[in-house]
TORVOBA-966363 format. One record per residue (C-alpha): residue number from 1; residue in three letters; chain; x, y, z. Coordinates in steps of 0.1 Angstrom, whole numbers. Each point is the difference from the previous one (the first is absolute). Layout:
<rs>
+-----+-----+---+-------+-------+-------+
:   k :   r : c :     u :     v :     w :
+-----+-----+---+-------+-------+-------+
: NUM : ALA : A :     X :     Y :     Z :
...
+-----+-----+---+-------+-------+-------+
</rs>
This chain:
<rs>
+-----+-----+---+-------+-------+-------+
:   k :   r : c :     u :     v :     w :
+-----+-----+---+-------+-------+-------+
:   1 : MET : A :   261 :   143 :    13 :
:   2 : VAL : A :   -21 :    22 :   -23 :
:   3 : LEU : A :    11 :   -21 :   -30 :
:   4 : LYS : A :   -11 :   -31 :    18 :
:   5 : LEU : A :   -34 :    14 :     8 :
:   6 : LEU : A :    -4 :    12 :   -36 :
:   7 : LEU : A :     9 :   -35 :   -11 :
:   8 : MET : A :   -26 :   -15 :    23 :
:   9 : LEU : A :   -27 :    24 :   -14 :
:  10 : VAL : A :     8 :   -11 :   -35 :
:  11 : LEU : A :    -1 :   -36 :    10 :
:  12 : ILE : A :   -34 :     4 :    17 :
:  13 : GLY : A :   -11 :    17 :   -32 :
:  14 : GLY : A :    10 :   -32 :   -17 :
:  15 : ILE : A :   -23 :   -20 :    22 :
:  16 : PHE : A :   -29 :    23 :   -10 :
:  17 : LEU : A :    10 :    -3 :   -37 :
:  18 : THR : A :    -1 :   -38 :     4 :
:  19 : ALA : A :   -34 :     1 :    15 :
:  20 : ILE : A :   -15 :    18 :   -30 :
:  21 : GLY : A :    17 :   -22 :   -25 :
:  22 : PHE : A :    30 :    20 :   -10 :
:  23 : ALA : A :    36 :   -11 :     1 :
:  24 : GLY : A :     5 :     8 :    37 :
:  25 : ASN : A :    20 :   -31 :     7 :
:  26 : TRP : A :    24 :     9 :   -28 :
:  27 : LEU : A :     3 :    35 :    15 :
:  28 : ILE : A :     8 :   -15 :    34 :
:  29 : LEU : A :    26 :   -24 :   -14 :
:  30 : LEU : A :    17 :    26 :   -22 :
:  31 : VAL : A :     1 :    27 :    27 :
:  32 : ALA : A :    14 :   -25 :    25 :
:  33 : LEU : A :    27 :   -10 :   -25 :
:  34 : GLY : A :     7 :    36 :    -7 :
:  35 : TYR : A :     3 :    10 :    36 :
:  36 : GLY : A :    22 :   -30 :     7 :
:  37 : TRP : A :    23 :    10 :   -28 :
:  38 : TYR : A :     0 :    37 :    10 :
:  39 : ASP : A :     8 :   -10 :    37 :
:  40 : GLY : A :    28 :   -24 :   -10 :
:  41 : PHE : A :   -21 :   -29 :    13 :
:  42 : SER : A :     8 :    10 :    35 :
:  43 : HIS : A :   -37 :     1 :    13 :
:  44 : LEU : A :   -17 :   -20 :   -27 :
:  45 : GLU : A :    24 :   -28 :    -3 :
:  46 : TYR : A :     0 :   -26 :   -28 :
:  47 : SER : A :   -18 :   -25 :    22 :
:  48 : ALA : A :   -29 :    26 :     5 :
:  49 : LEU : A :    -2 :     6 :   -37 :
:  50 : VAL : A :    -1 :   -37 :    -7 :
:  51 : ILE : A :   -29 :    -4 :    25 :
:  52 : ILE : A :   -18 :    30 :   -17 :
:  53 : ALA : A :     5 :   -15 :   -34 :
:  54 : VAL : A :   -13 :   -34 :    11 :
:  55 : LEU : A :   -31 :    16 :    15 :
:  56 : PHE : A :    -5 :    19 :   -32 :
:  57 : VAL : A :     2 :   -31 :   -22 :
:  58 : VAL : A :   -23 :   -20 :    24 :
:  59 : GLY : A :   -26 :    29 :     0 :
:  60 : GLU : A :     0 :     2 :   -38 :
:  61 : LEU : A :    -3 :   -38 :    -5 :
:  62 : LEU : A :   -28 :    -3 :    26 :
:  63 : GLU : A :   -20 :    28 :   -16 :
:  64 : PHE : A :     4 :   -15 :   -35 :
:  65 : LEU : A :    -7 :   -36 :    11 :
:  66 : ALA : A :   -30 :     7 :    23 :
:  67 : GLY : A :   -19 :    18 :   -28 :
:  68 : LEU : A :     9 :   -26 :   -25 :
:  69 : ILE : A :   -10 :   -29 :    23 :
:  70 : GLY : A :   -33 :    17 :     7 :
:  71 : ALA : A :    -7 :     3 :   -37 :
:  72 : LYS : A :    13 :   -35 :    -9 :
:  73 : ARG : A :   -20 :   -16 :    28 :
:  74 : HIS : A :   -32 :    13 :   -16 :
:  75 : LYS : A :    11 :    -6 :   -36 :
:  76 : ALA : A :    -1 :    37 :    -9 :
:  77 : ALA : A :     2 :    10 :   -37 :
:  78 : LYS : A :    33 :    14 :   -12 :
:  79 : ARG : A :   -13 :    35 :    -2 :
:  80 : THR : A :   -11 :    -1 :    37 :
:  81 : ILE : A :    34 :     1 :    15 :
:  82 : PRO : A :    13 :    32 :   -17 :
:  83 : ALA : A :   -34 :    16 :     5 :
:  84 : ALA : A :     1 :    -7 :    37 :
:  85 : MET : A :    35 :    14 :     3 :
:  86 : LEU : A :   -11 :    32 :   -17 :
:  87 : GLY : A :   -31 :     1 :    22 :
:  88 : ALA : A :    21 :    -4 :    31 :
:  89 : PHE : A :    23 :    28 :   -11 :
:  90 : ILE : A :   -28 :    24 :    -7 :
:  91 : GLY : A :   -20 :   -11 :    31 :
:  92 : GLY : A :    31 :     5 :    22 :
:  93 : ILE : A :     4 :    35 :   -12 :
:  94 : TRP : A :   -36 :     8 :     5 :
:  95 : GLY : A :    -1 :   -17 :    35 :
:  96 : THR : A :    30 :    20 :    11 :
:  97 : GLY : A :   -19 :    32 :    -7 :
:  98 : MET : A :   -28 :   -12 :    22 :
:  99 : LEU : A :    21 :   -14 :    29 :
: 100 : PRO : A :    37 :    -4 :    -3 :
: 101 : LEU : A :    15 :   -35 :     6 :
: 102 : ILE : A :   -33 :   -18 :    10 :
: 103 : GLY : A :   -18 :    16 :   -29 :
: 104 : SER : A :    29 :    -8 :   -23 :
: 105 : VAL : A :    -2 :   -38 :     7 :
: 106 : ALA : A :   -38 :     0 :     0 :
: 107 : GLY : A :     0 :    20 :   -33 :
: 108 : ALA : A :    25 :   -24 :   -16 :
: 109 : VAL : A :   -21 :   -30 :    10 :
: 110 : LEU : A :   -33 :    15 :   -12 :
: 111 : GLY : A :    16 :    12 :   -32 :
: 112 : ALA : A :    14 :   -35 :    -7 :
: 113 : TYR : A :   -34 :   -15 :     7 :
: 114 : ALA : A :   -19 :    24 :   -22 :
: 115 : ALA : A :    24 :    -2 :   -29 :
: 116 : ALA : A :     3 :   -38 :     2 :
: 117 : ALA : A :   -38 :    -3 :     1 :
: 118 : VAL : A :    -4 :    22 :   -31 :
: 119 : ALA : A :    28 :   -18 :   -19 :
: 120 : GLU : A :   -13 :   -35 :     9 :
: 121 : TYR : A :   -36 :    10 :    -9 :
: 122 : SER : A :    12 :    14 :   -34 :
: 123 : LYS : A :    14 :   -34 :    -7 :
: 124 : ASN : A :   -27 :   -24 :    13 :
: 125 : GLN : A :   -32 :    21 :     2 :
: 126 : ASP : A :    -7 :   -17 :    33 :
: 127 : TRP : A :    -3 :    25 :    29 :
: 128 : THR : A :    -1 :   -27 :    28 :
: 129 : ARG : A :    32 :   -15 :   -14 :
: 130 : ALA : A :    16 :    34 :    -4 :
: 131 : GLN : A :    -7 :     8 :    36 :
: 132 : GLU : A :    15 :   -33 :    12 :
: 133 : VAL : A :    32 :     6 :   -20 :
: 134 : ALA : A :     2 :    36 :    11 :
: 135 : LEU : A :    -3 :    -9 :    37 :
: 136 : GLY : A :    28 :   -25 :    -4 :
: 137 : VAL : A :    22 :    25 :   -18 :
: 138 : ALA : A :    -9 :    27 :    27 :
: 139 : LYS : A :    10 :   -24 :    28 :
: 140 : GLY : A :    33 :    -7 :   -17 :
: 141 : GLN : A :     5 :    37 :    -6 :
: 142 : PHE : A :    -7 :     8 :    37 :
: 143 : ILE : A :    25 :   -26 :    12 :
: 144 : GLY : A :    26 :    12 :   -25 :
: 145 : VAL : A :    -4 :    36 :     8 :
: 146 : LEU : A :     2 :    -7 :    37 :
: 147 : ALA : A :    31 :   -21 :    -5 :
: 148 : LYS : A :    17 :    27 :   -20 :
: 149 : LEU : A :   -10 :    27 :    25 :
: 150 : LEU : A :    14 :   -21 :    29 :
: 151 : ALA : A :    32 :    -4 :   -20 :
: 152 : ALA : A :     2 :    38 :    -4 :
: 153 : VAL : A :    -5 :     5 :    37 :
: 154 : ALA : A :    26 :   -26 :     8 :
: 155 : MET : A :    25 :    16 :   -24 :
: 156 : VAL : A :    -5 :    34 :    17 :
: 157 : GLY : A :     3 :   -17 :    34 :
: 158 : VAL : A :    33 :   -15 :   -10 :
: 159 : VAL : A :    13 :    34 :   -11 :
: 160 : ALA : A :   -13 :    16 :    33 :
: 161 : TYR : A :    17 :   -27 :    21 :
: 162 : TYR : A :    33 :     4 :   -17 :
: 163 : LEU : A :    -1 :    38 :     1 :
: 164 : PHE : A :   -13 :     6 :    35 :
: 165 : VAL : A :     5 :   -31 :    21 :
: 166 : SER : A :    31 :   -20 :   -10 :
+-----+-----+---+-------+-------+-------+
</rs>
């Protein structure tokens, strides 16, 4: 029982890592696989691990595609997308220090907005246009971060169900 509780604490930590832009979903996936293997797949069966892997892939794809669609929809410069990703990462860390989880998401979105605005302005020298593009990128980033965070929560929920309910 202690091992299961420790496992759940690590997985919840993975949710927080996801919220601040680190590889929390990877941690959740790998720890679930490791525990399944350690336990001989008696609690975390293959079917559970497949569900977790699918949630992982969906979360990663939605995060990537949402940000990309937000940028493409507003015809962002090529430099804007990587700048927004870096801004989201830095903003997520900063926001976590202010208010864990909610601050993490808010920081990621604001960081993406600020970095996208600066990158777009450096290309076009038009502040109004830069703000429009940055807003589109930030909306996409918000949707992507939220989707990935929901995937992390669902992954941990699947583990909890298989460990404590079924």
